[in-house]
VOSEPA-541417 format. One record per residue (C-alpha): residue in three letters; chain; x, y, z. Coordinates in nm, 4 decimals, padded with zeros to 6 digits. Example, Ala and Ser with C-alpha at 12.3 -4.5 7.8 and 13.67 -1.06 7.14 Angstrom:
REC rest kette       xx       yy       zz
REC  ALA     A  01.2300 -00.4500  00.7800
REC  SER     A  01.3670 -00.1060  00.7140
***
This chain:
REC rest kette       xx       yy       zz
REC  MET     A  00.0794 -03.7020  07.6317
REC  LYS     A  00.4425 -03.6085  07.5681
REC  LYS     A  00.3545 -03.4126  07.2570
REC  THR     A  00.0938 -03.2165  07.4535
REC  LEU     A  00.3411 -03.1425  07.7315
REC  ILE     A  00.6089 -03.0221  07.4930
REC  ALA     A  00.3493 -02.8033  07.3198
REC  VAL     A  00.2578 -02.6476  07.6523
REC  LEU     A  00.6193 -02.5707  07.7300
REC  VAL     A  00.7829 -02.4600  07.4097
REC  ALA     A  00.4831 -02.2775  07.2667
REC  THR     A  00.4639 -02.0501  07.5658
REC  SER     A  00.5528 -01.7011  07.4472
REC  LEU     A  00.6306 -01.6413  07.8129
REC  LEU     A  00.6518 -01.2691  07.7783
REC  PHE     A  00.4654 -01.1685  07.4713
REC  ALA     A  00.2428 -01.2487  07.1768
REC  GLU     A  00.2959 -01.1205  06.8204
REC  SER     A  00.1541 -00.7733  06.8529
REC  TYR     A  00.3327 -00.7206  07.1747
REC  GLN     A  00.4660 -00.3872  07.0508
REC  ILE     A  00.2125 -00.1215  07.1509
REC  ASN     A  00.1594  00.1860  06.9336
REC  THR     A -00.0956  00.3673  07.1501
REC  LEU     A  00.1180  00.5912  07.3685
REC  SER     A -00.0390  00.9335  07.3132
REC  ALA     A -00.4082  01.0271  07.3209
REC  LYS     A -00.3229  01.3212  07.0945
REC  GLN     A -00.1212  01.1343  06.8342
REC  ILE     A -00.3528  00.8320  06.8205
REC  GLY     A -00.5989  01.0742  06.6614
REC  MET     A -00.3386  01.1266  06.3865
REC  ALA     A -00.2765  00.7495  06.3425
REC  HIS     A  00.0082  00.7642  06.5981
REC  THR     A  00.2329  00.9714  06.3713
REC  GLY     A  00.5016  01.1785  06.5389
REC  ALA     A  00.8557  01.1145  06.4143
REC  GLY     A  00.8488  01.4385  06.2132
REC  VAL     A  00.6320  01.6474  06.4483
REC  LYS     A  00.7290  01.8781  06.7365
REC  LEU     A  00.5431  01.7152  07.0236
REC  GLY     A  00.7004  01.8638  07.3335
REC  SER     A  00.7485  01.6035  07.6079
REC  GLU     A  00.5766  01.3328  07.3995
REC  SER     A  00.8664  01.3487  07.1525
REC  MET     A  01.0626  01.1318  07.3955
REC  HIS     A  00.8738  00.8304  07.2605
REC  PHE     A  00.8191  00.9234  06.8951
REC  ASN     A  01.1497  01.0974  06.8224
REC  PRO     A  01.3794  01.2207  07.1027
REC  GLY     A  01.5190  01.4735  06.8578
REC  GLY     A  01.1927  01.6649  06.8729
REC  LEU     A  01.2387  01.7358  07.2429
REC  GLY     A  01.4905  02.0094  07.1630
REC  PHE     A  01.2128  02.2274  07.0164
REC  LEU     A  01.0261  02.2343  07.3497
REC  ASN     A  00.9716  02.5970  07.4559
REC  LYS     A  00.8015  02.5407  07.7932
REC  THR     A  00.9446  02.5544  08.1443
REC  LEU     A  00.7459  02.2388  08.2234
REC  ASP     A  00.5465  02.0131  07.9914
REC  ILE     A  00.3507  01.7156  08.1301
REC  SER     A  00.1379  01.4641  07.9395
REC  ALA     A -00.0308  01.1516  08.0775
REC  GLY     A -00.2990  00.9124  07.9618
REC  VAL     A -00.4343  00.5613  07.9256
REC  THR     A -00.5589  00.3555  07.6334
REC  PHE     A -00.8251  00.0835  07.6412
REC  ILE     A -00.7553 -00.1882  07.3831
REC  ILE     A -01.0898 -00.3655  07.3357
REC  PRO     A -01.0282 -00.6610  07.0999
REC  GLU     A -01.2584 -00.9170  06.9479
REC  VAL     A -01.0490 -01.2126  06.8382
REC  GLU     A -01.2569 -01.4957  06.6906
REC  VAL     A -01.0843 -01.8314  06.6551
REC  TRP     A -01.2688 -02.0956  06.4523
REC  ALA     A -01.1272 -02.4470  06.5080
REC  ASN     A -01.2900 -02.7899  06.4808
REC  GLY     A -01.6222 -02.6244  06.4028
REC  GLU     A -01.6174 -02.4208  06.7261
REC  LYS     A -01.5893 -02.0453  06.7721
REC  THR     A -01.3940 -01.9059  07.0675
REC  VAL     A -01.3698 -01.5332  07.1404
REC  ASN     A -01.1056 -01.3343  07.3259
REC  ASP     A -01.2267 -00.9909  07.4322
REC  LYS     A -01.0026 -00.9215  07.7305
REC  ILE     A -00.9226 -00.5498  07.7600
REC  GLY     A -00.5652 -00.4194  07.7778
REC  THR     A -00.4774 -00.0821  07.9334
REC  PRO     A -00.1373  00.0578  07.8275
REC  LEU     A -00.0483  00.3944  07.9787
REC  TYR     A  00.2070  00.6744  07.9470
REC  VAL     A  00.3503  00.9682  08.1412
REC  TYR     A  00.5872  01.2285  07.9908
REC  VAL     A  00.7557  01.5121  08.1836
REC  ALA     A  01.0077  01.7506  08.0259
REC  SER     A  01.1560  02.0975  08.0614
REC  ASN     A  01.3280  02.3481  07.8345
REC  ILE     A  01.6321  02.4299  08.0500
REC  THR     A  01.8008  02.6695  07.8070
REC  ASP     A  01.7342  02.7828  07.4518
REC  TRP     A  01.9493  02.4986  07.3238
REC  PHE     A  01.9035  02.2243  07.5846
REC  SER     A  01.5987  02.0274  07.7066
REC  ALA     A  01.5614  01.7251  07.9327
REC  GLY     A  01.2829  01.4902  08.0318
REC  LEU     A  01.1705  01.1552  08.1711
REC  SER     A  00.9019  00.9217  08.0394
REC  PHE     A  00.7235  00.6163  08.1774
REC  THR     A  00.5377  00.3986  07.9260
REC  THR     A  00.4152  00.0445  07.8596
REC  PRO     A  00.5508 -00.0076  07.5060
REC  TYR     A  00.5102 -00.3876  07.5041
REC  GLY     A  00.2433 -00.6156  07.6446
REC  ASN     A -00.0546 -00.8386  07.5812
REC  SER     A -00.3642 -00.9804  07.7462
REC  ALA     A -00.5951 -01.2598  07.6337
REC  ASP     A -00.8432 -01.5058  07.7822
REC  TYR     A -00.9900 -01.7878  07.5711
REC  GLY     A -01.1360 -01.9825  07.8669
REC  LYS     A -01.0228 -02.2977  08.0441
REC  ASP     A -01.1816 -02.5625  07.8222
REC  TRP     A -01.1773 -02.4394  07.4634
REC  VAL     A -01.0392 -02.6574  07.1839
REC  GLY     A -00.6989 -02.4861  07.1938
REC  ALA     A -00.6628 -02.4868  07.5728
REC  GLY     A -00.3479 -02.6998  07.5392
REC  LEU     A -00.1852 -02.4060  07.3611
REC  LEU     A -00.3228 -02.1135  07.5607
REC  GLN     A -00.5924 -02.0477  07.8177
REC  ASP     A -00.5050 -01.6964  07.9262
REC  ILE     A -00.2134 -01.4563  07.9348
REC  SER     A -00.1470 -01.1295  08.1149
REC  LEU     A  00.1787 -00.9431  08.0745
REC  ALA     A  00.3310 -00.5988  08.0603
REC  VAL     A  00.6698 -00.4443  07.9930
REC  TYR     A  00.7360 -00.1037  08.1449
REC  ALA     A  00.9923  00.1484  08.0229
REC  LEU     A  01.1677  00.4387  08.1913
REC  GLN     A  01.3456  00.6748  07.9531
REC  PRO     A  01.5499  00.9761  08.0645
REC  THR     A  01.6181  01.1934  07.7599
REC  LEU     A  01.8466  01.4840  07.6709
REC  ALA     A  01.8118  01.6971  07.3579
REC  PHE     A  02.0409  01.9635  07.2098
REC  LYS     A  01.9968  02.2274  06.9390
REC  PRO     A  02.3349  02.2970  06.7774
REC  ILE     A  02.1521  02.5360  06.5421
REC  SER     A  01.8028  02.6838  06.5616
REC  GLN     A  01.6570  02.4485  06.2973
REC  LEU     A  01.8125  02.1218  06.4181
REC  SER     A  01.7613  01.9170  06.7339
REC  ILE     A  01.9337  01.5927  06.8355
REC  GLY     A  01.8074  01.3838  07.1270
REC  ALA     A  01.8810  01.0502  07.2898
REC  GLY     A  01.8308  00.8506  07.6051
REC  PRO     A  01.8526  00.4984  07.7488
REC  VAL     A  01.5322  00.2931  07.7652
REC  ILE     A  01.5211  00.0865  08.0832
REC  TYR     A  01.2778 -00.2061  08.0562
REC  PHE     A  01.1279 -00.4229  08.3298
REC  GLY     A  00.8144 -00.6359  08.3413
REC  SER     A  00.6260 -00.9478  08.4459
REC  PHE     A  00.3913 -01.2088  08.3004
REC  GLU     A  00.1494 -01.4875  08.3814
REC  GLN     A  00.0163 -01.7461  08.1399
REC  SER     A -00.1914 -02.0647  08.1741
REC  ARG     A -00.2255 -02.3706  07.9506
REC  ALA     A -00.4082 -02.7011  07.9816
REC  LEU     A -00.1953 -03.0135  08.0306
REC  VAL     A -00.4584 -03.2863  07.9930
REC  SER     A -00.8364 -03.3145  07.9573
REC  TYR     A -01.0793 -03.5297  08.1582
REC  PRO     A -01.2596 -03.7495  08.0797
REC  PRO     A -01.0635 -03.8655  07.7712
REC  GLY     A -01.1855 -03.6941  07.4578
REC  SER     A -01.3692 -03.4138  07.6378
REC  ASN     A -01.2738 -03.0483  07.6524
REC  THR     A -01.2888 -03.0373  08.0322
REC  THR     A -00.9501 -02.9498  08.1774
REC  ALA     A -00.8197 -03.2011  08.4316
REC  ALA     A -00.4873 -03.0250  08.4820
REC  SER     A -00.3329 -02.6992  08.3713
REC  ALA     A -00.0069 -02.5164  08.4313
REC  THR     A  00.0416 -02.1502  08.5140
REC  PHE     A  00.3780 -02.0060  08.4149
REC  SER     A  00.4816 -01.6772  08.5746
REC  GLY     A  00.7889 -01.4691  08.6388
REC  ASP     A  00.9566 -01.1308  08.6480
REC  ALA     A  01.1914 -01.0254  08.3716
REC  ASP     A  01.5398 -00.8963  08.4415
REC  VAL     A  01.6091 -00.5310  08.3636
REC  ALA     A  01.7048 -00.4729  07.9989
REC  VAL     A  01.8397 -00.1577  07.8364
REC  ALA     A  01.8075 -00.0139  07.4855
REC  VAL     A  01.8813  00.3282  07.3329
REC  ASN     A  01.6297  00.5631  07.1737
REC  ALA     A  01.7830  00.8402  06.9620
REC  GLY     A  01.6631  01.0755  06.6940
REC  ILE     A  01.7067  01.3907  06.4939
REC  LEU     A  01.4494  01.6482  06.3808
REC  TYR     A  01.5258  01.9108  06.1182
REC  ASP     A  01.3002  02.2107  06.0667
REC  ILE     A  01.3422  02.2502  05.6904
REC  LEU     A  01.1044  02.5468  05.6704
REC  GLN     A  01.0433  02.6997  06.0123
REC  ASP     A  00.7043  02.5884  06.1466
REC  LYS     A  00.6067  02.4745  05.7951
REC  LEU     A  00.8024  02.1637  05.6974
REC  ALA     A  01.0001  01.9254  05.9209
REC  LEU     A  01.1741  01.5909  05.8739
REC  GLY     A  01.2618  01.3471  06.1521
REC  VAL     A  01.4354  01.0120  06.1915
REC  ALA     A  01.4442  00.8059  06.5126
REC  TYR     A  01.5916  00.4692  06.6025
REC  ARG     A  01.5216  00.2543  06.9075
REC  SER     A  01.7647 -00.0356  06.9472
REC  GLU     A  01.6787 -00.3964  07.0246
REC  ALA     A  01.6756 -00.5260  07.3809
REC  LYS     A  01.6653 -00.8786  07.5204
REC  MET     A  01.4148 -00.9484  07.7953
REC  LYS     A  01.5252 -01.2434  08.0077
REC  VAL     A  01.3392 -01.4455  08.2653
REC  ALA     A  01.6110 -01.5994  08.4804
REC  LYS     A  01.3925 -01.7812  08.7329
REC  GLY     A  01.0345 -01.8395  08.6239
REC  GLU     A  00.7973 -02.0514  08.8307
REC  THR     A  00.5275 -02.3033  08.7414
REC  GLU     A  00.2150 -02.4050  08.9309
REC  VAL     A  00.0112 -02.7113  08.8293
REC  ASN     A -00.3638 -02.6837  08.8869
REC  TYR     A -00.5899 -02.9915  08.9077
REC  ALA     A -00.9670 -02.9947  08.8663
REC  VAL     A -01.0357 -03.3598  08.9554
REC  ALA     A -01.0598 -03.5858  09.2629
REC  ASP     A -00.7459 -03.6857  09.4506
REC  PRO     A -00.7101 -04.0454  09.3163
REC  ILE     A -00.7298 -03.9246  08.9569
REC  LYS     A -00.5152 -03.6243  09.0438
REC  SER     A -00.2429 -03.8586  09.1692
REC  ALA     A -00.2598 -04.0660  08.8526
REC  ILE     A -00.2297 -03.7558  08.6360
REC  ALA     A  00.0517 -03.6103  08.8449
REC  ALA     A  00.2524 -03.9308  08.8059
REC  LYS     A  00.2580 -03.8773  08.4278
REC  LEU     A  00.3583 -03.5100  08.4301
REC  PRO     A  00.7053 -03.3571  08.4593
REC  ALA     A  00.7808 -03.2279  08.8083
REC  PHE     A  00.7249 -02.8651  08.7054
REC  GLU     A  00.6874 -02.7315  09.0576
REC  GLN     A  01.0168 -02.8829  09.1675
REC  GLY     A  01.2225 -02.6574  08.9438
REC  THR     A  01.2375 -02.3235  08.7670
REC  PHE     A  01.2838 -02.2184  08.4063
REC  LYS     A  01.4586 -01.9457  08.2092
REC  ALA     A  01.3791 -01.7902  07.8740
REC  GLU     A  01.4700 -01.4965  07.6542
REC  LEU     A  01.2743 -01.2940  07.4035
REC  PRO     A  01.3668 -00.9873  07.1939
REC  LEU     A  01.2090 -00.6455  07.2016
REC  PRO     A  01.2640 -00.5554  06.8366
REC  ALA     A  01.4477 -00.2510  06.7080
REC  ASN     A  01.2448  00.0235  06.5362
REC  LEU     A  01.3361  00.2780  06.2685
REC  ASN     A  01.0862  00.5629  06.2333
REC  THR     A  01.0968  00.8260  05.9616
REC  GLY     A  00.8445  01.1069  05.9583
REC  ILE     A  00.7611  01.4288  05.7822
REC  SER     A  00.5194  01.7027  05.8813
REC  PHE     A  00.3796  01.9831  05.6685
REC  ARG     A  00.1688  02.2845  05.7596
REC  PRO     A  00.0133  02.4196  05.4357
REC  ILE     A -00.1879  02.6786  05.6310
REC  ASP     A -00.1581  02.7933  05.9929
REC  ASN     A -00.4566  02.5896  06.1136
REC  LEU     A -00.3729  02.2609  05.9392
REC  LEU     A -00.0955  02.0124  06.0198
REC  LEU     A -00.0307  01.7022  05.8072
REC  ALA     A  00.2024  01.4176  05.9076
REC  PHE     A  00.3267  01.0951  05.7530
REC  ASP     A  00.5324  00.8241  05.9284
REC  TRP     A  00.7043  00.5170  05.7908
REC  GLN     A  00.7908  00.2612  06.0581
REC  TRP     A  01.0277 -00.0335  06.0123
REC  VAL     A  01.0031 -00.2964  06.2875
REC  PHE     A  01.2884 -00.5478  06.2948
REC  TRP     A  01.0799 -00.8515  06.3870
REC  GLY     A  01.3204 -01.0770  06.1955
REC  THR     A  01.5293 -01.1032  06.5109
REC  TYR     A  01.2594 -01.3283  06.6616
REC  GLU     A  01.3737 -01.6599  06.5132
REC  LYS     A  01.2888 -01.8968  06.7970
REC  LEU     A  01.1925 -01.9235  07.1610
REC  SER     A  01.4041 -02.1448  07.3866
REC  LEU     A  01.2722 -02.2668  07.7192
REC  ASP     A  01.5158 -02.4220  07.9679
REC  PHE     A  01.4115 -02.5943  08.2898
REC  THR     A  01.6436 -02.6864  08.5720
REC  ASP     A  01.7914 -03.0359  08.5590
REC  ASN     A  01.5406 -03.1799  08.8059
REC  VAL     A  01.2564 -03.1253  08.5557
REC  ALA     A  01.2685 -03.3706  08.2648
REC  LEU     A  01.0272 -03.3001  07.9809
REC  GLU     A  01.0842 -03.6381  07.8149
REC  ILE     A  01.3550 -03.8923  07.7376
REC  ASP     A  01.5615 -03.8630  07.4212
REC  PRO     A  01.4870 -04.1856  07.2283
REC  ASN     A  01.8411 -04.1949  07.0874
REC  THR     A  02.0582 -04.1087  07.3867
REC  LYS     A  01.8099 -04.2256  07.6541
REC  LYS     A  01.8960 -03.9087  07.8467
REC  PRO     A  01.6381 -03.6681  07.9910
REC  ILE     A  01.5532 -03.3533  07.7946
REC  HIS     A  01.5342 -03.0374  08.0038
REC  SER     A  01.4763 -02.7786  07.7327
REC  SER     A  01.3139 -02.7322  07.3958
REC  VAL     A  01.2813 -02.4795  07.1155
REC  SER     A  00.9766 -02.3366  06.9414
REC  GLN     A  01.0425 -02.1932  06.5967
REC  LYS     A  00.8923 -01.8465  06.5384
REC  LYS     A  01.0684 -01.7186  06.2240
REC  TYR     A  00.9123 -01.3719  06.2234
REC  ASN     A  00.9705 -01.1316  05.9352
REC  ASP     A  01.0570 -00.7607  05.9406
REC  THR     A  00.7501 -00.5438  05.8829
REC  PHE     A  00.6542 -00.1931  05.7746
REC  ALA     A  00.3774  00.0338  05.8974
REC  TYR     A  00.2498  00.3402  05.7118
REC  ARG     A  00.0709  00.6187  05.9024
REC  LEU     A -00.1007  00.9341  05.7783
REC  GLY     A -00.2583  01.1952  06.0052
REC  ALA     A -00.4082  01.5430  06.0033
REC  GLN     A -00.4808  01.8021  06.2719
REC  TYR     A -00.7030  02.1066  06.2223
REC  THR     A -00.7304  02.3893  06.4749
REC  VAL     A -01.0945  02.4985  06.4666
REC  ILE     A -01.0514  02.7682  06.7316
REC  ASP     A -00.7690  02.8414  06.9764
REC  GLN     A -00.9286  02.6052  07.2297
REC  LEU     A -01.0061  02.3105  06.9978
REC  ASP     A -00.8047  02.0780  06.7685
REC  LEU     A -00.9653  01.8025  06.5596
REC  ARG     A -00.7686  01.5047  06.4273
REC  LEU     A -00.8072  01.2291  06.1671
REC  GLY     A -00.5751  00.9486  06.0568
REC  ALA     A -00.5314  00.6143  05.8865
REC  TYR     A -00.2637  00.3461  05.8976
REC  TYR     A -00.1647  00.0112  05.7489
REC  ASP     A  00.0409 -00.2297  05.9611
REC  GLU     A  00.1889 -00.5533  05.8268
REC  SER     A  00.1952 -00.8860  06.0119
REC  PRO     A  00.5334 -01.0514  06.0814
REC  VAL     A  00.3867 -01.4028  06.1177
REC  ASP     A  00.3527 -01.6534  05.8326
REC  ASP     A  00.0485 -01.8854  05.8176
REC  ASP     A  00.2608 -02.1833  05.9217
REC  TYR     A  00.3552 -02.0109  06.2485
REC  LEU     A  00.0250 -01.8499  06.3441
REC  THR     A -00.1055 -01.9548  06.6890
REC  PRO     A -00.3776 -01.8386  06.9338
REC  GLU     A -00.1164 -01.6444  07.1294
REC  SER     A -00.0228 -01.4556  06.8115
REC  PRO     A -00.3467 -01.3946  06.6166
REC  SER     A -00.1567 -01.1704  06.3793
REC  THR     A -00.3009 -01.0201  06.0626
REC  ASP     A -00.2275 -00.7270  05.8352
REC  LYS     A -00.4229 -00.4398  05.9873
REC  LEU     A -00.5963 -00.1316  05.8500
REC  GLY     A -00.7042  00.1318  06.0987
REC  GLY     A -00.8897  00.4609  06.1037
REC  THR     A -00.8501  00.7187  06.3814
REC  ILE     A -01.0248  01.0290  06.5114
REC  GLY     A -00.9492  01.2570  06.8042
REC  PHE     A -00.9590  01.6006  06.9581
REC  SER     A -00.7942  01.8261  07.2150
REC  PHE     A -00.9918  02.0820  07.4141
REC  ARG     A -00.8172  02.3578  07.6118
REC  PRO     A -01.0576  02.5039  07.8701
REC  ILE     A -00.7863  02.7200  08.0251
REC  SER     A -00.4400  02.8293  07.9224
REC  GLY     A -00.1860  02.5485  07.9444
REC  LEU     A -00.4359  02.2657  08.0065
REC  SER     A -00.5432  02.0239  07.7312
REC  ILE     A -00.8020  01.7460  07.7533
REC  ASP     A -00.7170  01.4855  07.4885
REC  ALA     A -00.9223  01.1968  07.3502
REC  SER     A -00.9042  00.9667  07.0487
REC  LEU     A -01.0411  00.6466  06.9012
REC  ILE     A -00.9039  00.3752  06.6720
REC  ARG     A -01.1050  00.1255  06.4723
REC  SER     A -00.8719 -00.1557  06.3658
REC  ILE     A -00.9735 -00.4255  06.1171
REC  ALA     A -00.7788 -00.7297  05.9984
REC  LEU     A -00.7213 -00.7526  05.6228
REC  PRO     A -00.8431 -01.0179  05.5797
REC  GLY     A -00.9015 -01.2887  05.8412
REC  ARG     A -00.6406 -01.5674  05.8203
REC  ASP     A -00.6463 -01.9443  05.7926
REC  ALA     A -00.3589 -02.0816  05.9996
REC  THR     A -00.1935 -02.4049  05.8902
REC  SER     A  00.0473 -02.4316  06.1810
REC  GLY     A -00.1139 -02.7564  06.2979
REC  THR     A  00.0477 -02.9380  06.0051
REC  ASN     A  00.3855 -02.7672  06.0330
REC  LYS     A  00.6486 -03.0294  06.1186
REC  ASP     A  00.8675 -02.7503  06.2520
REC  LYS     A  00.6253 -02.6743  06.5365
REC  SER     A  00.4610 -02.8591  06.8219
REC  ASP     A  00.2237 -02.5760  06.9161
REC  GLY     A  00.0105 -02.5501  06.6034
REC  LEU     A -00.3648 -02.5321  06.5581
REC  ASN     A -00.5371 -02.5274  06.2209
REC  ALA     A -00.7857 -02.2458  06.2617
REC  ARG     A -00.9493 -01.9388  06.1140
REC  TYR     A -00.8673 -01.6057  06.2834
REC  GLU     A -01.0819 -01.2923  06.2613
REC  VAL     A -00.9433 -00.9903  06.4481
REC  THR     A -01.0983 -00.6467  06.5093
REC  ALA     A -01.0584 -00.3910  06.7868
REC  TRP     A -01.1882 -00.0634  06.9253
REC  VAL     A -00.9180  00.1447  07.0940
REC  PRO     A -01.0284  00.4577  07.2846
REC  SER     A -00.7697  00.6721  07.4616
REC  VAL     A -00.7918  00.9647  07.7030
REC  GLY     A -00.5245  01.1949  07.8403
REC  LEU     A -00.4377  01.5278  08.0004
REC  SER     A -00.1580  01.7667  07.9088
REC  TYR     A -00.0359  02.0675  08.1015
REC  SER     A  00.2438  02.3149  08.0312
REC  PHE     A  00.3620  02.6592  08.1292
***
């Protein structure tokens, strides 16, 4: 019982799972494998490389859209297959203006981090995760300057806020069955956190060859006062017996902290002919900062008694030990006619999670993806944008975290992960 309870508490990623960084924040650039650090993207440069914003030549440039992440996560454990296919819907809005020939400004609203999953109430890993729904939102005001005609420098603060909800089984009933007798729902709002996104874009050969570098700093998302609700699915006499054995979750609150990792993006774009644009991005994600997750309840909630000191334990730590990763992205855009652009792309994205630390809340694998997309301009200034990603794990992974002495939230399982990711958007400028 105690081991199960500790697993429920310390394994909770509270805010995010592994792939909680979202790289689907432009219906245009998804078609080019989400490249953009070395491309002049107008208002969308605020996300990819704020330095690119200085090359905006429009009085007003607006871009907005939504992505539908349609996963199929298969978890094979104890001879059973469980599937998560819950859809996530990150979105973006970018608004910017070229104020003078050398100065531009803008504001963006995006969901750069988040996750959603639902494995059901009674699956074999219900004690680790039943469902999770979370989102981190970002507001980013940005300024960009052109000290010379070929060089733009941009920067802005990234203001994060968000919320989450996650459920896990506490016990099963009757003994040995998968039927959940009690579960806990953890929820809370994160405090505001601030990072900095800055970049530089250099037009080496005007409108032919450009190089860009952007850096977004790390931020710490903190839940200062999370709440817990215990849910029972049995008759009152049994409910009372179960409740007597559980920590008094609902009598206290908890706090936790989790990093939003820093990113370094380097990109280059090349236009060999007027109608063709090629782009390559190299992305370094500093996942290594995610060493562990600490969960601290108020003093009136005791998780267990320390066998050595005989004192109550109010907090615990789950080891994560993520590694820094690299992503490689290659995209192409071809202008068929003035009203129509076609796009293709491919990317390879590494996993930061070792086998010993792989869990249902972080079904992480190395990923290979292919992308297609288009933009259609029915009238001057208006663009209808659409794209599609097909993402495939390379290969599926066998997790051994259930035998890791360093963790109490492990499950020996086989993970197969694929996803379809369509995106639609509108852009308007004048």
